[in-house]
mmCIF file of the N, C-alpha and C atoms, coordinates in Angstrom:
data_MODEL
# 
_entry.id   MODEL 
# 
loop_
_atom_site.group_PDB 
_atom_site.id 
_atom_site.type_symbol 
_atom_site.label_atom_id 
_atom_site.label_alt_id 
_atom_site.label_comp_id 
_atom_site.label_asym_id 
_atom_site.label_entity_id 
_atom_site.label_seq_id 
_atom_site.pdbx_PDB_ins_code 
_atom_site.Cartn_x 
_atom_site.Cartn_y 
_atom_site.Cartn_z 
_atom_site.occupancy 
_atom_site.B_iso_or_equiv 
_atom_site.pdbx_formal_charge 
_atom_site.auth_seq_id 
_atom_site.auth_comp_id 
_atom_site.auth_asym_id 
_atom_site.auth_atom_id 
_atom_site.pdbx_PDB_model_num 
ATOM 1   N N  . MET A 1 1  ? 83.622 188.231 118.373 1.00 0.00 ? 1  MET A N  1 
ATOM 2   C CA . MET A 1 1  ? 84.311 187.107 118.983 1.00 0.00 ? 1  MET A CA 1 
ATOM 3   C C  . MET A 1 1  ? 85.801 187.272 118.685 1.00 0.00 ? 1  MET A C  1 
ATOM 4   N N  . ASN A 1 2  ? 86.617 187.223 119.715 1.00 0.00 ? 2  ASN A N  1 
ATOM 5   C CA . ASN A 1 2  ? 88.038 187.409 119.488 1.00 0.00 ? 2  ASN A CA 1 
ATOM 6   C C  . ASN A 1 2  ? 88.732 186.083 119.156 1.00 0.00 ? 2  ASN A C  1 
ATOM 7   N N  . GLU A 1 3  ? 90.019 186.163 118.895 1.00 0.00 ? 3  GLU A N  1 
ATOM 8   C CA . GLU A 1 3  ? 90.753 184.985 118.437 1.00 0.00 ? 3  GLU A CA 1 
ATOM 9   C C  . GLU A 1 3  ? 90.792 183.867 119.478 1.00 0.00 ? 3  GLU A C  1 
ATOM 10  N N  . GLY A 1 4  ? 90.785 184.232 120.741 1.00 0.00 ? 4  GLY A N  1 
ATOM 11  C CA . GLY A 1 4  ? 90.799 183.219 121.801 1.00 0.00 ? 4  GLY A CA 1 
ATOM 12  C C  . GLY A 1 4  ? 89.592 182.295 121.735 1.00 0.00 ? 4  GLY A C  1 
ATOM 13  N N  . TRP A 1 5  ? 88.418 182.862 121.472 1.00 0.00 ? 5  TRP A N  1 
ATOM 14  C CA . TRP A 1 5  ? 87.208 182.033 121.365 1.00 0.00 ? 5  TRP A CA 1 
ATOM 15  C C  . TRP A 1 5  ? 87.265 181.134 120.139 1.00 0.00 ? 5  TRP A C  1 
ATOM 16  N N  . TYR A 1 6  ? 87.782 181.651 119.026 1.00 0.00 ? 6  TYR A N  1 
ATOM 17  C CA . TYR A 1 6  ? 87.924 180.820 117.835 1.00 0.00 ? 6  TYR A CA 1 
ATOM 18  C C  . TYR A 1 6  ? 88.874 179.655 118.100 1.00 0.00 ? 6  TYR A C  1 
ATOM 19  N N  . ARG A 1 7  ? 89.948 179.923 118.804 1.00 0.00 ? 7  ARG A N  1 
ATOM 20  C CA . ARG A 1 7  ? 90.893 178.850 119.123 1.00 0.00 ? 7  ARG A CA 1 
ATOM 21  C C  . ARG A 1 7  ? 90.266 177.816 120.053 1.00 0.00 ? 7  ARG A C  1 
ATOM 22  N N  . LEU A 1 8  ? 89.542 178.284 121.063 1.00 0.00 ? 8  LEU A N  1 
ATOM 23  C CA . LEU A 1 8  ? 88.887 177.364 121.997 1.00 0.00 ? 8  LEU A CA 1 
ATOM 24  C C  . LEU A 1 8  ? 87.852 176.493 121.278 1.00 0.00 ? 8  LEU A C  1 
ATOM 25  N N  . LEU A 1 9  ? 87.013 177.124 120.461 1.00 0.00 ? 9  LEU A N  1 
ATOM 26  C CA . LEU A 1 9  ? 86.011 176.355 119.718 1.00 0.00 ? 9  LEU A CA 1 
ATOM 27  C C  . LEU A 1 9  ? 86.665 175.383 118.743 1.00 0.00 ? 9  LEU A C  1 
ATOM 28  N N  . SER A 1 10 ? 87.765 175.785 118.125 1.00 0.00 ? 10 SER A N  1 
ATOM 29  C CA . SER A 1 10 ? 88.463 174.893 117.201 1.00 0.00 ? 10 SER A CA 1 
ATOM 30  C C  . SER A 1 10 ? 89.018 173.676 117.921 1.00 0.00 ? 10 SER A C  1 
ATOM 31  N N  . ILE A 1 11 ? 89.563 173.877 119.099 1.00 0.00 ? 11 ILE A N  1 
ATOM 32  C CA . ILE A 1 11 ? 90.113 172.758 119.867 1.00 0.00 ? 11 ILE A CA 1 
ATOM 33  C C  . ILE A 1 11 ? 89.001 171.810 120.289 1.00 0.00 ? 11 ILE A C  1 
ATOM 34  N N  . VAL A 1 12 ? 87.885 172.358 120.768 1.00 0.00 ? 12 VAL A N  1 
ATOM 35  C CA . VAL A 1 12 ? 86.762 171.516 121.196 1.00 0.00 ? 12 VAL A CA 1 
ATOM 36  C C  . VAL A 1 12 ? 86.200 170.720 120.017 1.00 0.00 ? 12 VAL A C  1 
ATOM 37  N N  . VAL A 1 13 ? 86.003 171.375 118.882 1.00 0.00 ? 13 VAL A N  1 
ATOM 38  C CA . VAL A 1 13 ? 85.470 170.692 117.701 1.00 0.00 ? 13 VAL A CA 1 
ATOM 39  C C  . VAL A 1 13 ? 86.442 169.617 117.226 1.00 0.00 ? 13 VAL A C  1 
ATOM 40  N N  . LEU A 1 14 ? 87.734 169.909 117.252 1.00 0.00 ? 14 LEU A N  1 
ATOM 41  C CA . LEU A 1 14 ? 88.728 168.918 116.840 1.00 0.00 ? 14 LEU A CA 1 
ATOM 42  C C  . LEU A 1 14 ? 88.701 167.694 117.741 1.00 0.00 ? 14 LEU A C  1 
ATOM 43  N N  . ILE A 1 15 ? 88.640 167.901 119.040 1.00 0.00 ? 15 ILE A N  1 
ATOM 44  C CA . ILE A 1 15 ? 88.615 166.773 119.980 1.00 0.00 ? 15 ILE A CA 1 
ATOM 45  C C  . ILE A 1 15 ? 87.358 165.940 119.783 1.00 0.00 ? 15 ILE A C  1 
ATOM 46  N N  . VAL A 1 16 ? 86.209 166.589 119.687 1.00 0.00 ? 16 VAL A N  1 
ATOM 47  C CA . VAL A 1 16 ? 84.952 165.852 119.511 1.00 0.00 ? 16 VAL A CA 1 
ATOM 48  C C  . VAL A 1 16 ? 84.930 165.135 118.161 1.00 0.00 ? 16 VAL A C  1 
ATOM 49  N N  . GLY A 1 17 ? 85.407 165.802 117.115 1.00 0.00 ? 17 GLY A N  1 
ATOM 50  C CA . GLY A 1 17 ? 85.423 165.190 115.789 1.00 0.00 ? 17 GLY A CA 1 
ATOM 51  C C  . GLY A 1 17 ? 86.321 163.981 115.712 1.00 0.00 ? 17 GLY A C  1 
ATOM 52  N N  . VAL A 1 18 ? 87.490 164.073 116.323 1.00 0.00 ? 18 VAL A N  1 
ATOM 53  C CA . VAL A 1 18 ? 88.414 162.928 116.317 1.00 0.00 ? 18 VAL A CA 1 
ATOM 54  C C  . VAL A 1 18 ? 87.868 161.804 117.191 1.00 0.00 ? 18 VAL A C  1 
ATOM 55  N N  . TRP A 1 19 ? 87.275 162.151 118.331 1.00 0.00 ? 19 TRP A N  1 
ATOM 56  C CA . TRP A 1 19 ? 86.765 161.112 119.235 1.00 0.00 ? 19 TRP A CA 1 
ATOM 57  C C  . TRP A 1 19 ? 85.569 160.382 118.626 1.00 0.00 ? 19 TRP A C  1 
ATOM 58  N N  . GLU A 1 20 ? 84.657 161.113 118.018 1.00 0.00 ? 20 GLU A N  1 
ATOM 59  C CA . GLU A 1 20 ? 83.475 160.479 117.426 1.00 0.00 ? 20 GLU A CA 1 
ATOM 60  C C  . GLU A 1 20 ? 83.759 159.900 116.044 1.00 0.00 ? 20 GLU A C  1 
ATOM 61  N N  . GLY A 1 21 ? 84.827 160.297 115.421 1.00 0.00 ? 21 GLY A N  1 
ATOM 62  C CA . GLY A 1 21 ? 85.161 159.812 114.085 1.00 0.00 ? 21 GLY A CA 1 
ATOM 63  C C  . GLY A 1 21 ? 86.146 158.660 114.116 1.00 0.00 ? 21 GLY A C  1 
ATOM 64  N N  . PRO A 1 22 ? 87.425 158.927 113.865 1.00 0.00 ? 22 PRO A N  1 
ATOM 65  C CA . PRO A 1 22 ? 88.414 157.860 113.759 1.00 0.00 ? 22 PRO A CA 1 
ATOM 66  C C  . PRO A 1 22 ? 88.584 157.043 115.038 1.00 0.00 ? 22 PRO A C  1 
ATOM 67  N N  . MET A 1 23 ? 88.563 157.693 116.199 1.00 0.00 ? 23 MET A N  1 
ATOM 68  C CA . MET A 1 23 ? 88.740 156.933 117.441 1.00 0.00 ? 23 MET A CA 1 
ATOM 69  C C  . MET A 1 23 ? 87.568 155.993 117.693 1.00 0.00 ? 23 MET A C  1 
ATOM 70  N N  . SER A 1 24 ? 86.379 156.397 117.302 1.00 0.00 ? 24 SER A N  1 
ATOM 71  C CA . SER A 1 24 ? 85.221 155.533 117.441 1.00 0.00 ? 24 SER A CA 1 
ATOM 72  C C  . SER A 1 24 ? 85.365 154.285 116.572 1.00 0.00 ? 24 SER A C  1 
ATOM 73  N N  . ILE A 1 25 ? 85.870 154.479 115.356 1.00 0.00 ? 25 ILE A N  1 
ATOM 74  C CA . ILE A 1 25 ? 86.076 153.332 114.455 1.00 0.00 ? 25 ILE A CA 1 
ATOM 75  C C  . ILE A 1 25 ? 87.150 152.416 115.009 1.00 0.00 ? 25 ILE A C  1 
ATOM 76  N N  . VAL A 1 26 ? 88.262 152.980 115.466 1.00 0.00 ? 26 VAL A N  1 
ATOM 77  C CA . VAL A 1 26 ? 89.343 152.160 116.021 1.00 0.00 ? 26 VAL A CA 1 
ATOM 78  C C  . VAL A 1 26 ? 88.862 151.398 117.243 1.00 0.00 ? 26 VAL A C  1 
ATOM 79  N N  . TYR A 1 27 ? 88.126 152.065 118.125 1.00 0.00 ? 27 TYR A N  1 
ATOM 80  C CA . TYR A 1 27 ? 87.632 151.396 119.325 1.00 0.00 ? 27 TYR A CA 1 
ATOM 81  C C  . TYR A 1 27 ? 86.673 150.265 118.960 1.00 0.00 ? 27 TYR A C  1 
ATOM 82  N N  . ARG A 1 28 ? 85.861 150.477 117.935 1.00 0.00 ? 28 ARG A N  1 
ATOM 83  C CA . ARG A 1 28 ? 84.926 149.438 117.502 1.00 0.00 ? 28 ARG A CA 1 
ATOM 84  C C  . ARG A 1 28 ? 85.673 148.225 116.954 1.00 0.00 ? 28 ARG A C  1 
ATOM 85  N N  . LEU A 1 29 ? 86.718 148.477 116.170 1.00 0.00 ? 29 LEU A N  1 
ATOM 86  C CA . LEU A 1 29 ? 87.483 147.379 115.580 1.00 0.00 ? 29 LEU A CA 1 
ATOM 87  C C  . LEU A 1 29 ? 88.292 146.614 116.617 1.00 0.00 ? 29 LEU A C  1 
ATOM 88  N N  . VAL A 1 30 ? 88.806 147.306 117.617 1.00 0.00 ? 30 VAL A N  1 
ATOM 89  C CA . VAL A 1 30 ? 89.684 146.678 118.592 1.00 0.00 ? 30 VAL A CA 1 
ATOM 90  C C  . VAL A 1 30 ? 88.899 145.964 119.690 1.00 0.00 ? 30 VAL A C  1 
ATOM 91  N N  . SER A 1 31 ? 87.824 146.570 120.200 1.00 0.00 ? 31 SER A N  1 
ATOM 92  C CA . SER A 1 31 ? 87.192 146.021 121.398 1.00 0.00 ? 31 SER A CA 1 
ATOM 93  C C  . SER A 1 31 ? 85.831 145.383 121.175 1.00 0.00 ? 31 SER A C  1 
ATOM 94  N N  . ASP A 1 32 ? 85.172 145.666 120.059 1.00 0.00 ? 32 ASP A N  1 
ATOM 95  C CA . ASP A 1 32 ? 83.842 145.125 119.781 1.00 0.00 ? 32 ASP A CA 1 
ATOM 96  C C  . ASP A 1 32 ? 82.838 145.481 120.885 1.00 0.00 ? 32 ASP A C  1 
ATOM 97  N N  . ASP A 1 33 ? 82.974 146.691 121.424 1.00 0.00 ? 33 ASP A N  1 
ATOM 98  C CA . ASP A 1 33 ? 82.072 147.176 122.451 1.00 0.00 ? 33 ASP A CA 1 
ATOM 99  C C  . ASP A 1 33 ? 80.845 147.793 121.793 1.00 0.00 ? 33 ASP A C  1 
ATOM 100 N N  . GLY A 1 34 ? 79.724 147.790 122.488 1.00 0.00 ? 34 GLY A N  1 
ATOM 101 C CA . GLY A 1 34 ? 78.491 148.326 121.939 1.00 0.00 ? 34 GLY A CA 1 
ATOM 102 C C  . GLY A 1 34 ? 78.378 149.823 121.970 1.00 0.00 ? 34 GLY A C  1 
ATOM 103 N N  . GLY A 1 35 ? 79.306 150.513 122.651 1.00 0.00 ? 35 GLY A N  1 
ATOM 104 C CA . GLY A 1 35 ? 79.299 151.962 122.674 1.00 0.00 ? 35 GLY A CA 1 
ATOM 105 C C  . GLY A 1 35 ? 78.782 152.530 123.980 1.00 0.00 ? 35 GLY A C  1 
ATOM 106 N N  . THR A 1 36 ? 79.082 153.787 124.183 1.00 0.00 ? 36 THR A N  1 
ATOM 107 C CA . THR A 1 36 ? 78.583 154.544 125.328 1.00 0.00 ? 36 THR A CA 1 
ATOM 108 C C  . THR A 1 36 ? 78.077 155.881 124.808 1.00 0.00 ? 36 THR A C  1 
ATOM 109 N N  . VAL A 1 37 ? 77.660 156.730 125.709 1.00 0.00 ? 37 VAL A N  1 
ATOM 110 C CA . VAL A 1 37 ? 77.185 158.048 125.311 1.00 0.00 ? 37 VAL A CA 1 
ATOM 111 C C  . VAL A 1 37 ? 78.323 158.843 124.668 1.00 0.00 ? 37 VAL A C  1 
ATOM 112 N N  . LEU A 1 38 ? 79.543 158.634 125.123 1.00 0.00 ? 38 LEU A N  1 
ATOM 113 C CA . LEU A 1 38 ? 80.680 159.363 124.573 1.00 0.00 ? 38 LEU A CA 1 
ATOM 114 C C  . LEU A 1 38 ? 81.108 158.831 123.210 1.00 0.00 ? 38 LEU A C  1 
ATOM 115 N N  . ARG A 1 39 ? 80.690 157.635 122.860 1.00 0.00 ? 39 ARG A N  1 
ATOM 116 C CA . ARG A 1 39 ? 80.965 157.078 121.528 1.00 0.00 ? 39 ARG A CA 1 
ATOM 117 C C  . ARG A 1 39 ? 79.630 156.686 120.910 1.00 0.00 ? 39 ARG A C  1 
ATOM 118 N N  . ALA A 1 40 ? 78.845 157.686 120.577 1.00 0.00 ? 40 ALA A N  1 
ATOM 119 C CA . ALA A 1 40 ? 77.469 157.458 120.126 1.00 0.00 ? 40 ALA A CA 1 
ATOM 120 C C  . ALA A 1 40 ? 77.411 156.675 118.821 1.00 0.00 ? 40 ALA A C  1 
ATOM 121 N N  . ALA A 1 41 ? 78.411 156.806 117.975 1.00 0.00 ? 41 ALA A N  1 
ATOM 122 C CA . ALA A 1 41 ? 78.404 156.081 116.702 1.00 0.00 ? 41 ALA A CA 1 
ATOM 123 C C  . ALA A 1 41 ? 78.468 154.573 116.919 1.00 0.00 ? 41 ALA A C  1 
ATOM 124 N N  . ASN A 1 42 ? 79.048 154.140 118.017 1.00 0.00 ? 42 ASN A N  1 
ATOM 125 C CA . ASN A 1 42 ? 79.184 152.708 118.270 1.00 0.00 ? 42 ASN A CA 1 
ATOM 126 C C  . ASN A 1 42 ? 77.887 152.048 118.716 1.00 0.00 ? 42 ASN A C  1 
ATOM 127 N N  . TYR A 1 43 ? 76.846 152.828 118.990 1.00 0.00 ? 43 TYR A N  1 
ATOM 128 C CA . TYR A 1 43 ? 75.546 152.239 119.308 1.00 0.00 ? 43 TYR A CA 1 
ATOM 129 C C  . TYR A 1 43 ? 74.902 151.594 118.079 1.00 0.00 ? 43 TYR A C  1 
ATOM 130 N N  . LEU A 1 44 ? 75.294 152.041 116.914 1.00 0.00 ? 44 LEU A N  1 
ATOM 131 C CA . LEU A 1 44 ? 74.666 151.570 115.676 1.00 0.00 ? 44 LEU A CA 1 
ATOM 132 C C  . LEU A 1 44 ? 75.215 150.222 115.257 1.00 0.00 ? 44 LEU A C  1 
ATOM 133 N N  . PRO A 1 45 ? 74.467 149.470 114.446 1.00 0.00 ? 45 PRO A N  1 
ATOM 134 C CA . PRO A 1 45 ? 74.982 148.194 113.952 1.00 0.00 ? 45 PRO A CA 1 
ATOM 135 C C  . PRO A 1 45 ? 76.174 148.410 113.017 1.00 0.00 ? 45 PRO A C  1 
ATOM 136 N N  . SER A 1 46 ? 76.812 147.321 112.694 1.00 0.00 ? 46 SER A N  1 
ATOM 137 C CA . SER A 1 46 ? 78.134 147.331 112.072 1.00 0.00 ? 46 SER A CA 1 
ATOM 138 C C  . SER A 1 46 ? 78.323 148.229 110.857 1.00 0.00 ? 46 SER A C  1 
ATOM 139 N N  . PRO A 1 47 ? 77.566 148.141 109.795 1.00 0.00 ? 47 PRO A N  1 
ATOM 140 C CA . PRO A 1 47 ? 77.958 149.023 108.683 1.00 0.00 ? 47 PRO A CA 1 
ATOM 141 C C  . PRO A 1 47 ? 77.655 150.496 108.952 1.00 0.00 ? 47 PRO A C  1 
ATOM 142 N N  . TRP A 1 48 ? 76.607 150.786 109.725 1.00 0.00 ? 48 TRP A N  1 
ATOM 143 C CA . TRP A 1 48 ? 76.196 152.176 109.921 1.00 0.00 ? 48 TRP A CA 1 
ATOM 144 C C  . TRP A 1 48 ? 77.085 152.923 110.887 1.00 0.00 ? 48 TRP A C  1 
ATOM 145 N N  . CYS A 1 49 ? 77.704 152.220 111.832 1.00 0.00 ? 49 CYS A N  1 
ATOM 146 C CA . CYS A 1 49 ? 78.565 152.923 112.779 1.00 0.00 ? 49 CYS A CA 1 
ATOM 147 C C  . CYS A 1 49 ? 79.759 153.551 112.060 1.00 0.00 ? 49 CYS A C  1 
ATOM 148 N N  . TYR A 1 50 ? 80.258 152.882 111.030 1.00 0.00 ? 50 TYR A N  1 
ATOM 149 C CA . TYR A 1 50 ? 81.396 153.427 110.285 1.00 0.00 ? 50 TYR A CA 1 
ATOM 150 C C  . TYR A 1 50 ? 80.969 154.626 109.437 1.00 0.00 ? 50 TYR A C  1 
ATOM 151 N N  . VAL A 1 51 ? 79.773 154.551 108.885 1.00 0.00 ? 51 VAL A N  1 
ATOM 152 C CA . VAL A 1 51 ? 79.260 155.665 108.084 1.00 0.00 ? 51 VAL A CA 1 
ATOM 153 C C  . VAL A 1 51 ? 79.056 156.906 108.962 1.00 0.00 ? 51 VAL A C  1 
ATOM 154 N N  . VAL A 1 52 ? 78.456 156.718 110.119 1.00 0.00 ? 52 VAL A N  1 
ATOM 155 C CA . VAL A 1 52 ? 78.189 157.839 111.026 1.00 0.00 ? 52 VAL A CA 1 
ATOM 156 C C  . VAL A 1 52 ? 79.498 158.409 111.571 1.00 0.00 ? 52 VAL A C  1 
ATOM 157 N N  . ALA A 1 53 ? 80.453 157.556 111.905 1.00 0.00 ? 53 ALA A N  1 
ATOM 158 C CA . ALA A 1 53 ? 81.743 158.039 112.407 1.00 0.00 ? 53 ALA A CA 1 
ATOM 159 C C  . ALA A 1 53 ? 82.477 158.848 111.342 1.00 0.00 ? 53 ALA A C  1 
ATOM 160 N N  . THR A 1 54 ? 82.430 158.387 110.104 1.00 0.00 ? 54 THR A N  1 
ATOM 161 C CA . THR A 1 54 ? 83.059 159.138 109.012 1.00 0.00 ? 54 THR A CA 1 
ATOM 162 C C  . THR A 1 54 ? 82.340 160.464 108.788 1.00 0.00 ? 54 THR A C  1 
ATOM 163 N N  . ALA A 1 55 ? 81.018 160.446 108.839 1.00 0.00 ? 55 ALA A N  1 
ATOM 164 C CA . ALA A 1 55 ? 80.249 161.685 108.675 1.00 0.00 ? 55 ALA A CA 1 
ATOM 165 C C  . ALA A 1 55 ? 80.548 162.663 109.815 1.00 0.00 ? 55 ALA A C  1 
ATOM 166 N N  . ALA A 1 56 ? 80.711 162.163 111.029 1.00 0.00 ? 56 ALA A N  1 
ATOM 167 C CA . ALA A 1 56 ? 81.041 163.038 112.162 1.00 0.00 ? 56 ALA A CA 1 
ATOM 168 C C  . ALA A 1 56 ? 82.407 163.681 111.966 1.00 0.00 ? 56 ALA A C  1 
ATOM 169 N N  . ALA A 1 57 ? 83.370 162.909 111.469 1.00 0.00 ? 57 ALA A N  1 
ATOM 170 C CA . ALA A 1 57 ? 84.701 163.465 111.224 1.00 0.00 ? 57 ALA A CA 1 
ATOM 171 C C  . ALA A 1 57 ? 84.656 164.515 110.110 1.00 0.00 ? 57 ALA A C  1 
ATOM 172 N N  . LEU A 1 58 ? 83.908 164.253 109.046 1.00 0.00 ? 58 LEU A N  1 
ATOM 173 C CA . LEU A 1 58 ? 83.790 165.217 107.957 1.00 0.00 ? 58 LEU A CA 1 
ATOM 174 C C  . LEU A 1 58 ? 83.050 166.474 108.393 1.00 0.00 ? 58 LEU A C  1 
ATOM 175 N N  . PHE A 1 59 ? 82.034 166.316 109.221 1.00 0.00 ? 59 PHE A N  1 
ATOM 176 C CA . PHE A 1 59 ? 81.301 167.462 109.744 1.00 0.00 ? 59 PHE A CA 1 
ATOM 177 C C  . PHE A 1 59 ? 82.212 168.326 110.618 1.00 0.00 ? 59 PHE A C  1 
ATOM 178 N N  . ALA A 1 60 ? 83.010 167.679 111.455 1.00 0.00 ? 60 ALA A N  1 
ATOM 179 C CA . ALA A 1 60 ? 83.946 168.422 112.294 1.00 0.00 ? 60 ALA A CA 1 
ATOM 180 C C  . ALA A 1 60 ? 84.959 169.169 111.434 1.00 0.00 ? 60 ALA A C  1 
ATOM 181 N N  . TYR A 1 61 ? 85.423 168.544 110.362 1.00 0.00 ? 61 TYR A N  1 
ATOM 182 C CA . TYR A 1 61 ? 86.356 169.208 109.444 1.00 0.00 ? 61 TYR A CA 1 
ATOM 183 C C  . TYR A 1 61 ? 85.698 170.439 108.810 1.00 0.00 ? 61 TYR A C  1 
ATOM 184 N N  . GLY A 1 62 ? 84.436 170.322 108.438 1.00 0.00 ? 62 GLY A N  1 
ATOM 185 C CA . GLY A 1 62 ? 83.711 171.458 107.874 1.00 0.00 ? 62 GLY A CA 1 
ATOM 186 C C  . GLY A 1 62 ? 83.542 172.590 108.876 1.00 0.00 ? 62 GLY A C  1 
ATOM 187 N N  . VAL A 1 63 ? 83.217 172.251 110.101 1.00 0.00 ? 63 VAL A N  1 
ATOM 188 C CA . VAL A 1 63 ? 83.068 173.271 111.143 1.00 0.00 ? 63 VAL A CA 1 
ATOM 189 C C  . VAL A 1 63 ? 84.409 173.955 111.403 1.00 0.00 ? 63 VAL A C  1 
ATOM 190 N N  . LEU A 1 64 ? 85.496 173.171 111.401 1.00 0.00 ? 64 LEU A N  1 
ATOM 191 C CA . LEU A 1 64 ? 86.818 173.771 111.574 1.00 0.00 ? 64 LEU A CA 1 
ATOM 192 C C  . LEU A 1 64 ? 87.147 174.730 110.435 1.00 0.00 ? 64 LEU A C  1 
ATOM 193 N N  . ALA A 1 65 ? 86.760 174.383 109.230 1.00 0.00 ? 65 ALA A N  1 
ATOM 194 C CA . ALA A 1 65 ? 86.999 175.277 108.088 1.00 0.00 ? 65 ALA A CA 1 
ATOM 195 C C  . ALA A 1 65 ? 86.218 176.578 108.246 1.00 0.00 ? 65 ALA A C  1 
ATOM 196 N N  . VAL A 1 66 ? 84.973 176.487 108.692 1.00 0.00 ? 66 VAL A N  1 
ATOM 197 C CA . VAL A 1 66 ? 84.156 177.692 108.910 1.00 0.00 ? 66 VAL A CA 1 
ATOM 198 C C  . VAL A 1 66 ? 84.755 178.542 110.028 1.00 0.00 ? 66 VAL A C  1 
ATOM 199 N N  . LEU A 1 67 ? 85.177 177.903 111.111 1.00 0.00 ? 67 LEU A N  1 
ATOM 200 C CA . LEU A 1 67 ? 85.782 178.641 112.215 1.00 0.00 ? 67 LEU A CA 1 
ATOM 201 C C  . LEU A 1 67 ? 87.073 179.323 111.779 1.00 0.00 ? 67 LEU A C  1 
ATOM 202 N N  . ASP A 1 68 ? 87.871 178.643 110.976 1.00 0.00 ? 68 ASP A N  1 
ATOM 203 C CA . ASP A 1 68 ? 89.119 179.234 110.506 1.00 0.00 ? 68 ASP A CA 1 
ATOM 204 C C  . ASP A 1 68 ? 88.857 180.430 109.593 1.00 0.00 ? 68 ASP A C  1 
ATOM 205 N N  . THR A 1 69 ? 87.872 180.314 108.735 1.00 0.00 ? 69 THR A N  1 
ATOM 206 C CA . THR A 1 69 ? 87.505 181.436 107.868 1.00 0.00 ? 69 THR A CA 1 
ATOM 207 C C  . THR A 1 69 ? 87.011 182.620 108.690 1.00 0.00 ? 69 THR A C  1 
ATOM 208 N N  . GLY A 1 70 ? 86.196 182.348 109.691 1.00 0.00 ? 70 GLY A N  1 
ATOM 209 C CA . GLY A 1 70 ? 85.705 183.415 110.570 1.00 0.00 ? 70 GLY A CA 1 
ATOM 210 C C  . GLY A 1 70 ? 86.828 184.074 111.348 1.00 0.00 ? 70 GLY A C  1 
ATOM 211 N N  . ARG A 1 71 ? 87.790 183.287 111.790 1.00 0.00 ? 71 ARG A N  1 
ATOM 212 C CA . ARG A 1 71 ? 88.931 183.841 112.518 1.00 0.00 ? 71 ARG A CA 1 
ATOM 213 C C  . ARG A 1 71 ? 89.758 184.736 111.609 1.00 0.00 ? 71 ARG A C  1 
ATOM 214 N N  . LYS A 1 72 ? 89.984 184.301 110.372 1.00 0.00 ? 72 LYS A N  1 
ATOM 215 C CA . LYS A 1 72 ? 90.756 185.115 109.432 1.00 0.00 ? 72 LYS A CA 1 
ATOM 216 C C  . LYS A 1 72 ? 90.034 186.438 109.125 1.00 0.00 ? 72 LYS A C  1 
ATOM 217 N N  . LYS A 1 73 ? 88.716 186.382 108.979 1.00 0.00 ? 73 LYS A N  1 
ATOM 218 C CA . LYS A 1 73 ? 87.958 187.614 108.729 1.00 0.00 ? 73 LYS A CA 1 
ATOM 219 C C  . LYS A 1 73 ? 88.017 188.544 109.936 1.00 0.00 ? 73 LYS A C  1 
ATOM 220 N N  . ALA A 1 74 ? 87.922 187.965 111.137 1.00 0.00 ? 74 ALA A N  1 
ATOM 221 C CA . ALA A 1 74 ? 87.984 188.782 112.352 1.00 0.00 ? 74 ALA A CA 1 
ATOM 222 C C  . ALA A 1 74 ? 89.354 189.435 112.481 1.00 0.00 ? 74 ALA A C  1 
ATOM 223 N N  . LEU A 1 75 ? 90.408 188.696 112.185 1.00 0.00 ? 75 LEU A N  1 
ATOM 224 C CA . LEU A 1 75 ? 91.746 189.273 112.248 1.00 0.00 ? 75 LEU A CA 1 
ATOM 225 C C  . LEU A 1 75 ? 91.930 190.370 111.204 1.00 0.00 ? 75 LEU A C  1 
ATOM 226 N N  . ALA A 1 76 ? 91.374 190.187 110.002 1.00 0.00 ? 76 ALA A N  1 
ATOM 227 C CA . ALA A 1 76 ? 91.468 191.200 108.964 1.00 0.00 ? 76 ALA A CA 1 
ATOM 228 C C  . ALA A 1 76 ? 90.729 192.471 109.373 1.00 0.00 ? 76 ALA A C  1 
ATOM 229 N N  . ARG A 1 77 ? 89.547 192.332 109.993 1.00 0.00 ? 77 ARG A N  1 
ATOM 230 C CA . ARG A 1 77 ? 88.797 193.491 110.479 1.00 0.00 ? 77 ARG A CA 1 
ATOM 231 C C  . ARG A 1 77 ? 89.572 194.212 111.576 1.00 0.00 ? 77 ARG A C  1 
ATOM 232 N N  . GLN A 1 78 ? 90.184 193.415 112.455 1.00 0.00 ? 78 GLN A N  1 
ATOM 233 C CA . GLN A 1 78 ? 90.940 193.997 113.568 1.00 0.00 ? 78 GLN A CA 1 
ATOM 234 C C  . GLN A 1 78 ? 92.169 194.749 113.054 1.00 0.00 ? 78 GLN A C  1 
ATOM 235 N N  . ASN A 1 79 ? 92.848 194.190 112.072 1.00 0.00 ? 79 ASN A N  1 
ATOM 236 C CA . ASN A 1 79 ? 94.034 194.845 111.517 1.00 0.00 ? 79 ASN A CA 1 
ATOM 237 C C  . ASN A 1 79 ? 93.675 196.081 110.695 1.00 0.00 ? 79 ASN A C  1 
ATOM 238 N N  . ALA A 1 80 ? 92.495 196.094 110.090 1.00 0.00 ? 80 ALA A N  1 
ATOM 239 C CA . ALA A 1 80 ? 92.062 197.234 109.287 1.00 0.00 ? 80 ALA A CA 1 
ATOM 240 C C  . ALA A 1 80 ? 91.666 198.423 110.164 1.00 0.00 ? 80 ALA A C  1 
ATOM 241 N N  . ALA A 1 81 ? 91.223 198.129 111.371 1.00 0.00 ? 81 ALA A N  1 
ATOM 242 C CA . ALA A 1 81 ? 90.761 199.220 112.266 1.00 0.00 ? 81 ALA A CA 1 
ATOM 243 C C  . ALA A 1 81 ? 91.886 199.954 112.931 1.00 0.00 ? 81 ALA A C  1 
# 
């Protein structure tokens, strides 16, 4: 996988993580909406929606860390060759 794919996956994971994490919490606090498919955390009752949104943001951060490590290893292999 070249660097372009790592960048694309990182951008997608970042957008999904921010949308399902902090933006989901902000939308819940501001509008009191029950949620849609795009804001799945908002389907849950009040205390659990915040827990799931935080977990989604942390999971996205972990995936970004793995992708960044993989990109650095791929670049090191490419530079060594």
